[in-house]
N, C-alpha and C positions, 0 to 999 in steps of 0.2 A: 875292679874292672880289668879285664885283660887287654892285651895289645890290639886284638882284633876289633873289639868294640870301640876303643879309642881311635883306631884307624878309620873305621866306618864313620864315626862322628867327624873326624877331620875331613873326610871326603865330602860329607854332606855340607859342612861349613864352606868348603871350597866351592861347591856348586852354588851355594847361596851367594858367595862373594862374586862369582862370575856373572850370575844373573843380575845382581845389583849394579855391577860395573857396566854391563850392557845397557841397563835401563838408564843409568846416569848419562851415558854417552848419547843415547837416543833423545833424552830430554834436552841435552845441550844442542844437539843438531837441530831439533825442532825449534828451539829458541833462536838459533842463528837464522834459520829459514824464515821465521816470522819477522826478524829484524830486517832481513833482505827485502821482504815484501813491503815492509813499512818504508824502507829507503827508496824503493821504486816509486812509491807514491809521492815522495818528496824530491824526486829528481828535477822537477821543473823549478825548484828553489835553488838549484845549484849543488845540492847534496847528492853525490853519486859515488857511494862506497859499497863495495861488495865484500861481505864478511865470509870467511871460511870457518867451518866448524873445527875446533881443536879438541884434543883429548883432555878432559878435565883432570886435575891432579888426583881427585878421589878415585877416578877410574883407573889411573895408573897404580895407585896404592892397592886398590882392591884386586887388580890382576896379579900383582906381586904376592899379596897375601894368599890368593887362590892357588898360585903355583906352589908356594911353600907348603900350604896345607895339603895339596895333592901329593907332593913329594913325601911329606911326613906321613900322611895317611897310607900311602902305598907302601912305604917302608915298614910301618907298623904291621900292616896286614901280612906283608912278606915275612916278617920276623915271627909272627904268630904261627905260621905254617911250618917253621923249622925249629 
């Protein structure tokens, strides 16, 4: 396998990592929204907390992996042309 093929594979894996990271963040935000709706229903019991969505650790890791794969893939494709 030459550098160009490996570079394209790296870019494809980076795209997958970014898509999964976005999905994980959206799932987390949806869960926080659901908990906030549940807490609104319990406000008459004295429970009044408002949660904010945070970035899950897996999302951060996948973004870093995606950036590294993008940089590596781009470099390999660049090297294959020279």
